[in-house]
DOGU-664824 format. One line per field, with one value per residue (C-alpha): residue number from 1; residue in one letter; y, z, x. Coordinates in steps of 0.5 Angstrom, whole numbers, plus 500, padded with zeros to 3 digits. Layout:
// residues N
pos	(NUM:...)
code	(a:...)
v	(Y:...)
w	(Z:...)
u	(X:...)
***
This chain:
// residues 126
pos	(1:2:3:4:5:6:7:8:9:10:11:12:13:14:15:16:17:18:19:20:21:22:23:24:25:26:27:28:29:30:31:32:33:34:35:36:37:38:39:40:41:42:43:44:45:46:47:48:49:50:51:52:53:54:55:56:57:58:59:60:61:62:63:64:65:66:67:68:69:70:71:72:73:74:75:76:77:78:79:80:81:82:83:84:85:86:87:88:89:90:91:92:93:94:95:96:97:98:99:100:101:102:103:104:105:106:107:108:109:110:111:112:113:114:115:116:117:118:119:120:121:122:123:124:125:126)
code	(x:x:x:x:x:x:x:x:x:x:x:x:x:x:x:x:x:x:x:x:x:x:x:x:x:x:x:x:x:x:x:x:x:x:x:x:x:x:x:x:x:x:x:x:x:x:x:x:x:x:x:x:x:x:x:x:x:x:x:x:x:x:x:x:x:x:x:x:x:x:x:x:x:x:x:x:x:x:x:x:x:x:x:x:x:x:x:x:x:x:x:x:x:x:x:x:x:x:x:x:x:x:x:x:x:x:x:x:x:x:x:x:x:x:x:x:x:x:x:x:x:x:x:x:x:x)
v	(317:314:318:320:323:327:329:332:335:339:341:344:347:351:353:355:359:364:366:366:371:375:375:377:383:386:385:388:395:399:396:401:400:401:394:390:390:388:383:380:380:377:371:370:370:365:360:361:361:358:353:350:349:345:338:335:337:332:333:334:340:342:342:346:351:352:353:358:362:362:365:370:372:373:378:381:382:386:391:393:395:400:406:407:402:405:412:410:406:412:417:412:415:408:405:410:408:405:399:397:398:394:388:388:390:392:399:400:399:404:409:408:409:415:418:416:420:426:426:426:431:435:434:436:441:444)
w	(174:178:182:177:173:179:180:173:174:180:177:171:176:179:172:170:176:174:168:171:176:171:167:173:175:168:169:175:174:168:165:162:158:164:167:161:162:169:169:163:167:173:169:165:172:175:169:168:175:179:175:170:176:180:179:181:175:170:163:160:164:163:156:157:161:155:150:154:155:148:146:152:149:142:145:149:143:140:145:142:136:140:142:147:152:153:154:158:163:163:165:170:177:180:174:171:169:175:174:168:172:177:172:169:162:158:159:151:152:158:154:148:152:155:148:146:152:151:143:144:149:144:138:142:147:145)
u	(751:757:761:766:761:758:765:766:759:762:768:764:759:765:768:761:760:765:762:755:758:761:754:751:756:754:747:746:747:749:755:760:767:771:768:770:777:778:772:776:782:779:776:783:787:782:782:790:792:787:783:788:794:789:791:785:781:779:782:776:775:782:781:774:778:783:778:774:781:782:775:776:783:780:775:780:785:779:779:786:782:778:782:775:777:784:781:776:780:785:780:776:777:778:783:787:794:795:791:795:801:799:796:803:801:807:810:809:802:801:805:800:794:797:798:791:788:793:792:784:784:789:784:778:779:786)
***
């Protein structure tokens, strides 16, 4: 391999390390729904603001990151179809609604999450 190919491999290693770390994170303990959204946010943030903005990345690696982000966003959007993700995040003692506010989620989405929890409580316990 020439030096350019070695550099490409180093860049690919750095990208794959983020995904490996996420996989290890979910493998080391019992994963739960409240872990999914923050992990996806971390990966998305790392790819979007960290890696894609680095000018030194090769076009092939930048394209691979963009494709990975598209795949991540496809799965991320599926969480909107499950009330459980929102309810779990709101009820989690560490996250609650503050997580979504600090992550910059829209107030409409946050209000919907709050309503889902209220409605679930009223339907099951009130």
